[in-house]
N, C-alpha and C positions, 0 to 999 in steps of 0.2 A: 580392492589392492591388496596385495599381499605383502608380508613382511620383507621379502627379498627386494621387491620393487621400491618399497618405502626407504629401505637401506641404501639401494642404489642412488635413489634420488637425493637422499640425504648427503651421501658422499659426493654426488656431482656438484651440490650446492656449496658444500665445504671446499671443494677444489676451485670452483669459481670465485669464492671469496677470497681465498688464499692467494689466487692469482692476481685479483684486484689489488689486494694489500701489496704484494711484492711488486706490482708495477706502479703503485702510488709514489708520486714525488716525494722524496724523503724531506726536501725543503718545505713541503706543505703540511707535513704531520702537525706540526705545533702552531700553525697559524691560528691566531685568537679569533674565537667567534663571540660576537657581542650576544648572541641569542641562543646559545647552546655549548655543546661539548666540541672541541677540536677533533680533527680526524685520529690523533692518537688516542685520545680519551675514549672515543667510539670504540676503536679497535680493542682496547683493553677491557671496555665494558662488554662487548660481545664474547671475548675470551672468558672473562670471569663468570658471565651469565651461563655460557655453555658448561663450565665446570661445576657451577652450582646446580644446574639442572640434571647433570649426570649424578652427582652425589644424591640428589633428592630422589631421582628414580631407582637407583641403587638401594637406598632406605626402603622406598615403597616395596620393592620386591622382597627384600630381605625381612621386613617388618610390616606386613599387610596391617593396614588400619592406622598406621602411624599417622602423626600431625606433621605437616609439612611446615618447617620454621621460615618465615620471611627474614629478609635482611634489607637494610637501607643501602641501596645500590649507589646513591649519590655519595654518601659517607664512605663506603668501601673504595669506590673509585678514586675519590680524593686521597684516601690514605695510600692507595697504590701508586697513584701518579706522583704524589709528593716523594715516596720511597724511591721510585725509578729516577726521578729527575735530580734528588739529591744524591744518589749513588752513580749518577751518569751512566746509567745502563743503556 
């Protein structure tokens, strides 16, 4: 598989996800889940994970041999979610 094909598949998957999110009932975004994250938290996690991955890849390209730093996704998600809900965004 060449890079152009990978990029096209990545773009198609991104568009499929964005369409699914746009069509997701707004009233269901914050429905509580007893066994995990609600839909809004999952969407925010995916967006945050995507940006973290992008930053890591950029650093790997710019600084070959660098160590990738980990992060606590649950803690970051809770901070993001509390900030958003407190600011009513």
